[in-house]
C-alpha positions as CSV (number, residue, x, y, z in Angstrom):
1,M,-9.8,-13.2,-5.4
2,A,-7.0,-14.3,-7.7
3,R,-3.7,-14.6,-5.8
4,S,-0.1,-15.4,-6.9
5,T,0.6,-19.1,-6.6
6,G,3.8,-18.4,-4.7
7,A,7.6,-18.5,-5.2
8,G,7.6,-22.2,-6.1
9,A,5.1,-21.8,-8.9
10,R,6.1,-22.5,-12.5
11,R,7.0,-19.2,-14.2
12,P,4.8,-17.8,-17.0
13,A,6.3,-17.6,-20.4
14,R,8.4,-14.5,-21.0
15,R,6.5,-11.7,-22.8
16,K,7.8,-8.8,-24.7
17,P,8.7,-5.9,-22.3
18,L,6.2,-3.1,-22.0
19,D,6.3,-0.1,-24.3
20,Q,7.3,2.5,-21.7
21,I,7.3,6.3,-21.8
22,C,8.6,8.3,-18.9
23,L,8.7,12.0,-18.6
24,T,9.8,14.5,-16.0
25,L,7.4,17.3,-15.1
26,D,9.7,20.3,-15.6
27,E,10.2,23.8,-14.5
28,G,8.1,25.0,-17.4
29,A,5.1,23.4,-15.7
30,G,5.8,25.3,-12.5
31,L,8.1,22.8,-10.8
32,S,11.5,23.7,-9.2
33,P,14.4,21.3,-9.9
34,A,14.0,19.9,-6.4
35,R,10.4,19.0,-7.1
36,A,11.1,17.7,-10.6
37,L,10.6,14.2,-9.2
38,G,7.3,13.7,-10.8
39,H,8.2,11.0,-13.3
40,L,5.0,9.7,-15.0
41,L,5.2,6.2,-16.4
42,V,2.7,5.2,-19.0
43,S,2.7,1.5,-19.8
44,S,0.9,-0.3,-22.5
45,G,0.9,-3.7,-24.2
46,L,0.5,-6.1,-21.2
47,G,-3.2,-6.6,-20.7
48,D,-4.3,-5.4,-17.3
49,A,-0.9,-3.8,-16.4
50,R,-2.1,-0.4,-17.5
51,L,-1.8,2.6,-15.2
52,E,-4.7,2.7,-12.7
53,G,-5.7,1.9,-9.2
54,V,-4.3,1.5,-5.8
55,A,-3.8,-2.2,-5.1
56,E,-4.9,-4.9,-7.5
57,R,-5.7,-8.2,-5.7
58,R,-4.7,-10.4,-8.7
59,T,-1.1,-9.2,-8.4
60,F,-0.6,-9.7,-4.7
61,W,2.3,-11.9,-3.7
62,D,1.7,-14.8,-1.2
63,N,1.6,-13.4,2.3
64,G,4.9,-14.2,4.0
65,Q,6.7,-14.8,0.7
66,T,10.4,-14.0,0.1
67,I,10.7,-12.0,-3.1
68,R,14.0,-12.5,-4.9
69,V,15.5,-9.4,-6.5
70,T,18.5,-9.1,-8.8
71,F,20.3,-6.4,-10.7
72,I,20.6,-7.5,-14.4
73,D,23.0,-4.9,-15.8
74,P,26.5,-6.2,-16.7
75,S,28.2,-4.0,-14.1
76,P,25.6,-2.2,-12.0
77,P,27.0,0.8,-10.1
78,R,27.7,-0.3,-6.5
79,A,26.5,3.0,-5.1
80,L,23.1,2.5,-6.7
81,V,22.8,-1.1,-5.8
82,D,23.5,-0.1,-2.2
83,K,20.8,2.6,-2.3
84,V,18.2,0.1,-3.4
85,K,19.3,-2.5,-0.8
86,Q,19.1,0.2,1.9
87,I,15.8,1.9,0.9
88,A,13.5,-0.7,-0.7
89,P,13.3,-3.0,2.4
90,E,11.5,-0.1,4.3
91,W,8.3,-1.6,2.8
92,T,9.0,-5.0,4.5
93,T,9.1,-3.4,7.9
94,H,5.4,-3.2,7.5
95,A,4.5,-5.8,4.9
96,N,4.8,-9.5,5.9
97,L,7.2,-10.0,3.0
98,D,11.0,-10.2,2.6
99,F,13.4,-9.1,-0.2
100,E,16.3,-11.4,-0.9
101,F,18.9,-10.0,-3.2
102,V,20.3,-12.7,-5.4
103,R,22.8,-13.0,-8.3
104,S,20.8,-15.4,-10.5
105,M,18.5,-13.7,-13.0
106,Q,16.7,-17.0,-13.6
107,A,15.9,-17.3,-9.8
108,A,14.7,-13.7,-9.5
109,D,11.1,-12.5,-9.2
110,V,12.0,-8.8,-9.7
111,T,14.8,-7.7,-12.1
112,V,16.2,-4.2,-11.7
113,S,18.1,-2.1,-14.4
114,F,19.7,1.3,-14.1
115,L,20.6,1.7,-17.8
116,Q,17.8,3.8,-19.3
117,P,18.3,7.5,-18.1
118,R,15.2,9.1,-16.6
119,I,13.1,5.9,-17.0
120,Y,11.4,5.0,-13.7
121,S,9.0,2.1,-14.1
122,S,7.9,-1.2,-12.6
123,L,5.5,-3.9,-13.4
124,V,2.8,-4.4,-10.7
125,G,3.2,-7.2,-8.1
126,T,3.5,-10.7,-9.5
127,D,3.4,-9.4,-13.1
128,S,7.1,-8.6,-12.4
129,R,7.9,-12.1,-13.5
130,Q,6.7,-11.3,-17.0
131,A,9.5,-9.1,-18.3
132,R,13.2,-8.4,-17.7
133,P,13.9,-5.9,-16.5
134,S,10.7,-5.6,-14.6
135,L,11.8,-2.5,-12.7
136,N,13.8,0.5,-14.1
137,L,15.6,3.1,-12.1
138,G,17.3,5.5,-14.6
139,F,19.0,7.7,-12.1
140,T,20.8,10.8,-13.4
141,A,23.3,13.1,-11.7
142,D,20.7,15.6,-10.7
143,V,18.8,13.2,-8.4
144,D,19.2,14.1,-4.8
145,E,18.8,12.0,-1.7
146,A,15.0,12.8,-1.4
147,G,14.7,11.8,-5.1
148,Y,16.4,8.4,-4.5
149,R,14.0,7.7,-1.7
150,S,11.0,8.9,-3.6
151,L,11.7,6.9,-6.7
152,I,12.9,3.7,-5.1
153,L,10.0,3.5,-2.6
154,H,7.5,4.4,-5.4
155,E,8.7,1.8,-7.9
156,F,9.0,-1.0,-5.3
157,G,5.5,-0.1,-4.2
158,H,4.4,-1.0,-7.7
159,A,6.4,-4.2,-7.4
160,L,4.5,-5.1,-4.2
161,G,1.1,-4.6,-5.9
162,L,0.3,-0.9,-5.6
163,H,-0.9,1.4,-8.4
164,H,-0.9,5.2,-8.9
165,E,-2.8,7.3,-6.5
166,H,-4.0,10.0,-9.0
167,Q,-6.5,7.5,-10.5
168,N,-7.9,6.5,-7.1
169,P,-11.7,6.8,-7.3
170,S,-12.3,7.1,-3.6
171,G,-12.5,10.7,-2.3
172,N,-10.2,11.9,-5.0
173,P,-10.2,15.8,-5.0
174,I,-8.2,16.3,-8.2
175,E,-10.3,18.3,-10.6
176,W,-8.5,18.1,-14.0
177,D,-8.7,20.8,-16.6
178,P,-9.1,18.6,-19.6
179,P,-8.0,21.1,-22.3
180,A,-4.9,22.0,-20.3
181,V,-4.1,18.3,-19.5
182,Y,-4.5,17.3,-23.2
183,A,-2.3,20.2,-24.4
184,Y,0.3,19.5,-21.8
185,F,0.8,15.8,-22.5
186,R,0.5,16.5,-26.3
187,R,3.4,18.9,-25.9
188,V,5.7,17.0,-23.5
189,A,4.9,13.4,-24.5
190,G,3.3,13.5,-27.9
191,W,0.2,11.7,-26.7
192,D,-3.1,11.8,-28.3
193,D,-6.1,12.8,-26.2
194,R,-7.3,9.2,-25.8
195,K,-3.9,8.1,-24.3
196,T,-3.9,11.1,-21.9
197,F,-7.5,10.3,-20.9
198,D,-6.8,6.7,-20.1
199,N,-3.6,7.3,-18.2
200,V,-4.2,10.6,-16.4
201,I,-7.8,11.7,-16.3
202,K,-9.7,8.4,-16.1
203,R,-10.3,7.0,-12.6
204,L,-10.4,3.4,-11.6
205,D,-13.8,1.6,-11.4
206,A,-14.7,1.2,-7.8
207,D,-14.6,-2.6,-7.9
208,S,-13.6,-3.8,-4.5
209,R,-13.5,-7.4,-5.7
210,R,-10.6,-6.6,-7.9
211,Y,-9.0,-3.7,-6.1
212,L,-8.2,-2.8,-2.5
213,F,-8.9,1.0,-1.9
214,T,-8.0,3.7,0.6
215,E,-9.5,7.1,0.6
216,F,-7.3,9.4,-1.6
217,D,-4.1,10.1,0.2
218,P,-2.3,13.3,-0.8
219,K,0.8,12.2,1.1
220,S,1.0,8.8,-0.5
221,I,4.4,7.7,-1.9
222,M,2.4,6.5,-4.9
223,L,1.2,10.0,-5.9
224,Y,3.1,12.0,-8.5
225,A,3.6,15.8,-8.4
226,F,1.3,17.4,-10.9
227,P,1.5,21.1,-11.6
228,K,-1.5,23.3,-10.5
229,E,-2.0,24.5,-14.1
230,L,-3.5,21.1,-15.0
231,T,-6.4,21.5,-12.6
232,T,-9.5,23.8,-12.5
233,T,-8.9,24.5,-8.8
234,R,-5.3,25.5,-9.4
235,V,-4.2,23.1,-6.7
236,G,-1.4,20.8,-7.7
237,T,-0.1,17.7,-5.9
238,E,3.2,17.1,-4.1
239,R,5.7,14.2,-4.4
240,A,6.6,12.3,-1.2
241,S,9.8,10.8,-0.2
242,E,8.5,8.8,2.8
243,L,5.8,6.2,3.3
244,S,2.6,7.9,4.5
245,A,0.5,6.5,7.4
246,T,-2.1,5.3,4.8
247,D,0.7,3.6,2.7
248,V,1.7,1.7,5.9
249,A,-1.9,0.8,6.8
250,L,-2.7,-0.4,3.3
251,I,0.5,-2.5,2.9
252,R,-0.2,-4.1,6.3
253,Q,-3.7,-5.0,5.2
254,M,-2.4,-6.5,2.0
255,Y,0.3,-8.5,3.8
256,P,-0.7,-8.8,7.5
257,G,1.5,-10.2,10.3
258,R,4.4,-7.7,10.6
259,G,4.9,-4.1,11.8
260,G,5.8,-4.6,15.4
261,A,3.2,-7.2,16.3
262,P,4.4,-10.0,18.5
263,S,4.1,-13.6,17.2
264,G,1.1,-14.2,19.4
265,A,-0.9,-11.2,17.9
266,R,-3.6,-12.2,15.4
267,T,-4.9,-10.1,12.6
268,L,-8.5,-8.9,12.4
269,E,-10.0,-7.9,9.1
270,I,-12.3,-4.9,9.1
271,D,-15.9,-6.1,8.3
272,G,-14.5,-9.6,8.1
273,P,-15.4,-12.7,10.2
274,A,-15.1,-12.6,13.9
275,L,-12.1,-14.5,15.4
276,S,-12.6,-17.1,18.1
277,G,-10.6,-16.9,21.3
278,S,-10.4,-18.8,24.6
279,L,-9.3,-17.0,27.8
280,K,-7.5,-18.5,30.7
281,P,-7.1,-16.9,34.2
282,D,-4.8,-13.8,33.9
283,S,-4.3,-14.3,30.1
284,V,-4.4,-11.5,27.5
285,D,-5.2,-12.1,23.8
286,E,-4.0,-9.5,21.3
287,Y,-5.4,-8.6,17.9
288,D,-4.1,-6.2,15.3
289,F,-6.0,-4.5,12.5
290,A,-5.2,-1.8,9.9
291,V,-7.5,1.2,9.2
292,I,-7.1,2.6,5.7
293,E,-10.0,5.0,5.7
294,E,-10.7,7.5,8.5
295,A,-14.1,6.7,10.0
296,G,-15.9,5.4,13.1
297,Y,-15.1,1.7,14.0
298,V,-16.7,-0.7,16.5
299,V,-14.4,-3.3,18.2
300,E,-16.4,-5.8,20.3
301,T,-16.5,-9.2,21.8
302,T,-19.4,-11.7,21.8
303,G,-20.1,-14.9,23.5
304,P,-20.7,-16.4,27.0
305,T,-17.4,-15.1,28.6
306,D,-17.3,-11.9,30.6
307,T,-14.5,-9.9,28.8
308,F,-12.5,-6.7,29.3
309,M,-10.9,-5.0,26.3
310,G,-8.5,-2.2,25.7
311,L,-7.8,-0.5,22.3
312,Y,-4.3,0.9,21.6
313,G,-2.7,3.0,18.8
314,P,-2.3,4.6,16.4
315,N,0.8,2.7,15.4
316,D,1.7,2.2,19.0
317,P,0.6,-1.0,20.8
318,T,1.2,0.6,24.2
319,R,-0.8,3.8,23.9
320,L,-4.3,3.3,25.3
321,I,-7.2,4.9,23.3
322,G,-10.1,3.4,25.1
323,E,-11.3,0.5,27.2
324,D,-14.6,-1.3,28.1
325,D,-15.9,-4.0,30.3
326,D,-19.7,-4.5,29.7
327,L,-21.1,-2.2,27.0
328,G,-21.6,-5.1,24.7
329,Q,-24.1,-8.0,24.5
330,E,-25.7,-9.1,27.7
331,K,-23.7,-6.5,29.6
332,K,-20.7,-8.8,29.9
333,N,-19.1,-8.3,26.5
334,A,-16.7,-5.5,25.7
335,R,-17.6,-2.9,23.1
336,I,-15.5,0.1,22.0
337,L,-16.6,2.7,19.5
338,E,-13.9,5.1,18.3
339,W,-13.2,7.5,15.4
340,L,-9.9,6.1,13.9
341,A,-7.5,7.6,11.4
342,P,-5.5,5.5,9.0
343,A,-2.9,3.5,11.0
344,T,-2.6,0.2,12.8
345,Y,-4.3,-0.6,16.1
346,R,-4.3,-3.3,18.7
347,A,-7.1,-4.7,20.8
348,K,-6.2,-6.6,24.0
349,V,-8.8,-8.9,25.5
350,R,-8.7,-10.4,28.9
351,P,-11.1,-11.8,31.5
352,S,-13.2,-9.2,33.2
353,S,-11.5,-7.4,36.0
354,F,-14.7,-7.6,38.0
355,R,-14.7,-11.4,37.9
356,P,-11.2,-12.6,38.8
357,G,-10.2,-16.1,37.5
358,L,-13.0,-16.1,34.8
359,E,-12.1,-18.2,31.7
360,G,-14.0,-19.3,28.6
361,D,-14.6,-18.8,24.9
362,Y,-15.5,-15.6,23.1
363,K,-15.3,-14.0,19.6
364,V,-13.9,-10.6,18.6
365,S,-14.5,-8.5,15.5
366,V,-14.0,-5.0,14.2
367,K,-16.5,-3.3,11.9
368,R,-16.9,0.1,10.3
369,F,-19.6,2.0,12.2
370,R,-22.8,2.5,10.3
371,S,-26.0,4.3,11.2
372,G,-28.1,2.1,13.4
373,S,-25.3,0.0,14.7
374,A,-24.6,2.0,17.8
């Protein structure tokens, strides 16, 4: 997968800012003023930066990176600057990243402007370095506290590498009514049918080499509020003002190593390679992993050492879900099979309680349960 080369990399040449259109889904579409937070950005003119997807691997920052953010307006309102500094770092309580707010535009990775009323937009991930401003927050007087939270978290989600949820191809229940969708966006945005198809109706190709997916999340901060009249089922979508459990699990998988884990906890990747460990008498090894799709999962140890394992969560490394001593290979390895919802979980491995003082090497892995693997 293509990754960012990090904060010390030579910056790409500046490109012309995106042609950006932002509209507010209004009361005429069935939304109350309080719900008129569904600002839909359509971007064009920068190659792959078009609206689609959930998380594009190419645009991920380096794990552990400090992302430098600046406000580029001549005299940005102090109250709005403080809002951004207060709300945006909520992402970094879960992602192994940090925001550093700097004065220098030349040193910044993300550049924020408040100047364009009702324009709410952001380039995705490391593409943020390609235009200034890279992130627009055009707050107006009618935006309430929930609106500030919704818009800041949403746009900074883009800046971290996340895309819009309504084009997620995995388990997406939205059944668009194409004639209604085309007519609506022709009326409120002046789009032709092709533009509406590409930016609203079309779903992302399910290419896991390019994108990191979750199952469709109706509570995601990356989902806009769409009126029910645009669907055949007459079921619309709601706009969130908080990070959902799936948002948290996904951002932790993108940037592992934070979210309450002690420095000694290692990160397991679902369906990834097993990690090697070595137990000493009375020692406990801890492993964290993030579930982004509700399903059955198998956590198990292998190797010559008699192990005991406990599984804890969701999002709580002290709440025991299950434990095992010898259901795994050779009746001395631990194996836990559980149905898990999107969240983070911790596996704790220690020598078997039935053989005090035992020590030795082992491997541990977590895999999605599939038929025949029980």
